[in-house]
C-alpha positions in Angstrom: 0.1 0.0 0.1 1.2 3.3 -0.5 1.4 6.1 2.0 -2.0 7.6 0.9 -4.0 4.5 1.7 -5.5 4.6 5.2 -4.1 1.3 6.6 -0.8 2.8 5.4 -0.9 5.6 7.9 1.7 5.0 10.5 0.3 4.7 14.1 1.6 8.1 15.9 2.0 8.9 19.4 0.7 5.1 20.4 -2.5 5.8 19.2 -3.4 2.2 18.3 -2.0 1.2 22.1 -4.6 0.2 24.7 -5.9 3.2 26.6 -7.2 3.1 30.2 -10.0 5.7 29.9 -13.4 5.3 31.0 -15.6 5.9 28.0 -18.4 6.7 30.4 -16.0 9.3 32.2 -15.6 11.2 28.8 -18.0 14.0 28.2 -20.6 13.9 25.3 -19.2 14.4 22.3 -20.3 16.3 19.2 -22.5 14.6 16.4 -19.7 12.1 14.7 -21.2 13.5 11.3 -20.9 17.1 11.9 -24.8 17.3 12.1 -27.4 18.7 9.5 -26.0 22.0 9.2 -22.4 20.6 8.0 -21.6 21.3 4.4 -20.1 18.3 2.7 -19.4 18.1 -1.0 -17.7 14.5 -0.8 -18.5 11.8 1.4 -16.1 9.5 3.3 -16.7 7.0 0.5 -15.8 9.5 -2.3 -19.2 9.9 -3.6 -19.9 13.4 -4.9 -22.8 15.4 -3.2 -24.5 18.2 -4.9 -24.7 21.5 -3.5 -26.8 24.4 -4.8 -24.4 27.0 -3.2 -21.1 25.8 -3.9 -21.5 23.7 -7.4 -20.5 26.2 -9.1 -17.2 26.9 -7.6 -16.3 23.1 -7.8 -17.2 22.9 -11.4 -14.9 25.8 -12.1 -12.0 23.8 -11.3 -10.1 22.3 -14.2 -8.8 18.7 -14.0 -5.3 20.0 -13.8 -6.6 22.0 -10.6 -8.1 18.6 -9.3 -5.1 16.5 -9.5 -3.0 19.3 -8.3 -5.2 19.1 -5.0 -4.4 15.7 -4.6 -0.7 16.1 -5.1 -0.5 18.9 -2.4 -2.5 16.3 0.0 -0.1 13.6 -0.5 3.2 15.8 -0.5 2.5 17.7 2.8 1.4 14.4 4.5 4.8 13.3 3.4 6.6 16.3 5.1 4.4 15.8 8.1 5.3 12.1 8.6 8.9 12.6 7.9 9.2 15.9 10.2 7.3 13.6 13.0 9.7 10.5 12.3 12.9 13.2 12.8 11.6 14.3 15.9 11.5 10.9 17.2 15.1 10.5 16.1 16.1 13.8 18.3 16.4 16.1 14.7 13.9 18.5 15.8 13.1 19.7 19.3 9.0 19.5 18.7 6.6 18.8 15.8 2.9 19.4 15.9 1.4 17.3 13.2 -1.4 18.0 10.7 -2.2 14.1 10.2 -5.9 14.0 9.4 -6.3 17.8 8.8 -4.5 17.9 5.4 -7.9 18.6 3.1 -8.8 21.5 5.7 -5.4 23.1 5.2 -5.0 22.9 1.4 -8.5 23.4 0.7 -8.5 26.7 2.4 -4.7 27.5 1.4 -5.7 27.0 -2.6 -9.0 29.5 -2.1 -6.7 32.2 -1.3 -5.4 35.0 -3.9 -2.2 36.3 -4.4 -3.0 39.3 -2.5 -4.5 37.8 0.4 -3.1 36.9 4.0 -3.1 33.9 6.2 -2.1 34.5 10.2 -1.5 30.7 11.4 -0.9 29.1 14.7 1.7 26.2 14.6 0.3 23.8 12.7 -0.8 25.2 9.3 1.8 23.3 7.6 -0.5 22.5 4.6 -1.8 26.3 4.2 2.2 27.4 4.3 2.7 24.9 1.6 -0.3 26.4 -0.4 1.3 29.9 0.1 4.7 28.9 -1.3 6.8 28.3 1.7 9.4 26.0 1.6 8.4 23.3 4.0 11.9 23.2 4.9 11.7 26.8 6.4 9.1 25.0 9.0 11.2 22.3 9.6 14.2 24.8 10.6 12.1 26.6 12.9 11.2 23.4 14.8 15.0 22.6 14.8 15.7 25.8 16.2 18.1 27.2 13.5 16.1 30.0 12.7 13.2 31.9 13.8 10.7 31.3 10.9 13.1 32.7 7.8 10.0 33.5 5.2 9.2 37.0 4.5 5.4 37.5 5.0 5.0 39.9 2.4 6.4 37.4 -0.3 3.9 34.7 0.5 1.0 36.4 2.1 1.6 33.8 5.4 2.8 35.4 8.4 4.8 33.7 11.4 3.6 30.6 13.1 2.1 32.1 16.4 2.3 29.7 19.7 0.2 32.2 21.8 -3.0 30.4 21.5 -5.5 32.7 19.9 -3.3 35.5 19.3 -3.1 35.0 15.6 -7.1 36.0 15.4 -6.0 39.4 17.3 -3.1 40.0 14.5 -5.4 39.0 11.5 -8.2 41.1 12.4 -6.0 44.0 12.9 -4.5 43.4 9.5 -7.8 43.0 7.8 -8.3 46.2 9.6 -5.8 47.6 7.9 -6.7 46.4 4.4 -9.9 48.3 5.0 -8.2 51.7 5.7 -5.8 51.0 2.6 -8.9 50.9 0.4 -8.0 47.5 -0.6 -11.8 46.2 -0.1 -15.1 46.3 -2.2 -13.3 48.0 -4.9 -14.5 45.5 -7.5 -10.9 45.1 -8.9 -10.3 41.1 -8.2 -6.5 42.1 -8.4 -6.6 44.6 -5.6 -9.5 43.7 -3.4 -8.0 41.4 -0.6 -9.0 39.5 2.9 -7.4 37.6 5.8 -7.7 34.3 6.6 -7.1 33.7 10.7 -6.3 30.4 11.6 -7.4 28.9 15.3 -8.0 25.3 16.7 -11.5 24.6 18.8 -9.7 25.2 22.1 -8.4 28.7 20.9 -12.4 29.5 20.5 -12.3 29.6 24.6 -9.5 32.3 24.5 -10.4 36.0 25.1 -8.1 36.7 22.4 -10.3 34.8 19.9 -13.3 36.6 21.1 -12.2 40.1 21.4 -11.0 39.6 17.5 -14.5 38.8 16.7 -16.0 41.8 18.6 -13.4 44.2 16.8 -14.3 42.2 13.2 -17.7 42.3 13.6 -18.0 45.8 14.6 -15.7 47.1 11.9 -17.0 44.8 9.4 -13.5 43.6 8.7 -12.6 41.5 5.7 -11.3 38.6 7.8 -12.2 34.8 7.3 -11.7 33.2 10.8 -11.0 29.8 10.1 -11.2 26.9 13.0 -10.0 23.4 12.5 -11.9 21.6 15.1 -10.1 18.5 15.3 -12.1 17.6 18.6 -9.4 18.0 21.2 -7.7 20.7 22.6 -4.6 18.9 23.8 -6.6 16.6 26.1 -9.5 18.2 26.4 -12.9 17.5 24.4 -15.3 19.8 22.7 -17.7 19.5 25.3 -15.1 21.2 28.0 -14.6 24.0 25.7 -17.9 25.1 24.6 -22.0 23.9 25.0 -22.7 25.1 21.5 -21.3 24.6 18.0 -18.2 26.5 17.3 -19.9 27.7 14.2 -22.8 29.3 16.1 -20.8 31.2 18.1 -20.8 34.1 15.0 -24.3 34.5 15.6 -23.5 36.5 18.7 -20.8 38.6 17.1 -23.3 39.8 14.0 -21.4 37.4 11.3 -22.2 34.4 9.3 -20.8 30.8 10.7 -20.8 27.8 8.7 -19.7 24.3 9.2 -18.0 22.4 6.5 -16.8 18.9 6.4 -13.0 19.5 7.2 -12.2 16.3 5.7 -13.7 17.0 2.5 -10.9 19.0 0.3 -13.7 19.9 -2.3 -16.4 21.5 0.5 -13.5 23.3 2.3 -12.0 24.6 -0.9 -15.5 26.0 -2.2 -16.7 27.1 1.4 -13.4 29.3 2.0 -13.5 30.6 -1.5 -17.3 31.9 -1.2 -16.3 33.3 2.2 -13.2 35.0 1.0 -15.0 36.3 -1.8 -17.5 37.7 0.7 -15.1 39.5 2.9 -13.3 40.8 -0.3 -16.2 42.5 -1.5 -16.7 44.3 1.6 -19.7 42.2 3.2 -17.6 41.8 6.5 -16.3 38.9 8.5 -17.3 35.4 8.7 -16.6 31.8 10.7 -15.8 28.7 9.2 -15.6 25.4 11.5 -13.9 22.9 9.6 -15.1 19.7 11.2 -12.1 17.0 11.1 -9.9 15.2 13.5 -6.6 15.0 14.8 -5.1 11.8 13.9 -1.6 12.1 15.6 -0.8 13.5 18.9 -1.2 17.0 19.8 2.5 17.4 19.5 5.1 15.1 19.3 5.2 15.9 23.3 1.8 14.6 24.0 0.6 11.1 24.6 -3.2 11.2 23.4 -3.5 7.3 24.7 -4.0 8.9 28.2 -7.3 10.4 27.1 -8.5 9.3 24.3 -10.1 6.0 22.8 -8.6 4.0 20.2 -12.0 3.2 19.1 -12.9 6.9 18.1 -9.6 7.1 16.3 -10.5 4.1 14.3 -13.8 5.5 12.9 -12.1 8.8 11.8 -9.5 6.6 9.8 -12.5 5.7 7.8 -13.1 9.4 6.9 -9.3 9.8 5.8 -9.2 13.0 3.6 -6.8 11.6 1.1 -8.5 8.3 0.4 -11.7 9.4 -0.1 -10.2 12.3 -2.8 -8.5 9.5 -4.3 -11.5 7.2 -4.8 -13.4 10.2 -6.3 -10.6 11.1 -8.8 -10.4 7.6 -10.1 -14.2 6.8 -10.2 -14.7 10.2 -12.5 -11.7 9.5 -14.7 -9.9 12.5 -13.6 -6.6 11.0 -12.6 -5.2 7.5 -13.9 -2.7 4.8 -12.2 0.2 6.6 -14.0 -0.8 9.7 -12.3 -0.9 8.6 -8.8 2.5 6.8 -9.4 4.2 9.7 -10.2 3.1 11.5 -7.4 4.1 8.5 -5.1 7.7 8.9 -6.9 7.5 12.7 -6.0 6.4 12.2 -2.4 9.4 9.4 -2.0 11.8 12.2 -3.4 10.4 14.8 -1.1 10.9 12.6 1.7 14.8 12.0 1.2 15.1 15.8 0.6 13.4 16.4 3.9 15.7 14.0 5.8 18.9 15.1 4.1 18.2 18.8 4.4 17.2 18.6 8.0 20.3 17.0 9.1 22.6 19.1 7.0 21.3 22.3 8.4 23.9 24.4 9.9 23.8 25.1 13.6 23.0 29.1 13.8 25.0 31.9 15.6 24.0 32.1 19.2 24.1 35.8 18.8 21.3 35.7 16.3 18.6 35.5 19.1 19.3 39.3 19.6 18.9 40.4 16.0 15.6 41.5 14.6 13.9 41.9 17.8 13.1 45.4 17.2 12.7 47.2 13.9 15.0 50.1 14.8 18.0 49.7 16.8 17.5 49.4 20.5 19.9 50.3 23.3 18.5 47.7 25.5 19.0 44.8 23.1 22.3 46.1 21.8 23.4 46.3 25.6 22.2 42.5 26.3 24.2 41.6 23.2 27.5 43.1 24.2 27.2 41.3 27.8 26.5 38.1 26.2 29.2 38.2 23.8 31.5 39.0 26.4 30.5 35.8 28.6 30.9 33.7 25.6 34.1 34.7 24.6 35.4 34.2 28.3 34.9 30.6 27.7 37.5 30.8 24.8 39.8 32.9 26.9 39.5 30.1 29.8 40.3 27.2 27.2 43.4 29.2 25.7 45.0 29.9 28.9 44.5 26.3 30.1 
């Protein structure tokens, strides 16, 4: 089997081991199927579902576009698998896996236009890929050899944000700036811009996130809040974050919310395209809840067997976003065996590149931590750097004296 098949997905974080969790002690969960309001264009079995609001968006995609989405899914999963393995081997300090969330991220990322901007958390490797960020830049950050060395202006993809929910404030503020620059509602498709602010289900319980909703709603800002509801905020299930479905939170702030099957790349692409178009035209913010599942651990420092049952994971394996999309492409004659084999070869080549490039990364100059802290020179930082440099030099003097 290839690495795109469900059965070939390697167990991460021991998720298939026995778990000593009493199911009766687990709070009630959201409906496994996402409920009747969930938008779904592609079932887990790979069958296309008609939808009057979104069919036109999907129908506008060429066969090359559709095959490109599959390639994106496979390659970013390979990057994720290699990075997880590298962390287990001690080559990365940490890694936050996106396993199971590939469709949510690629669908959203490919819906963006060049002039749009994304504000990620720390797991949005798929959106980074769609925005043209070299995955080695992400890996370098988790290896600790740089601070996220890509230019947000070049990619419309801003630095990873570790503070939970903070990126919602940053994205809302940037969207308000776009408004004031007159780049919203002009009717010019090459000028009008929007922002995607990413978050997880746990972040919706944060004050930063709710303050962002207030500002975006009041100022009618061109921002799409994109929540990947992967069911678990580290070890806390949705029921301990909110009593209402996440997408319905938007009602209280005066803008629309919509739930989409986050494992359905066609659905995510269509819904995100529609909401971004709405934002660019000046109709204001929206909230998308991509109903998905985190197949791996929260990060490589987490052990999900401590808090969730393996039966739940097995159910979601059957909803694998890549497997269902592959079935549909094959059934529609959009892609053939030669295409899938070529993607597998490219995946293997990418895997080798990730491994070799990671272990050959040069160590950074320790003094680099003082650079790029402020835009302008800062006396305190300069003094700290001089003190630290003298401290390091003292070890060289001691060694030479010995």
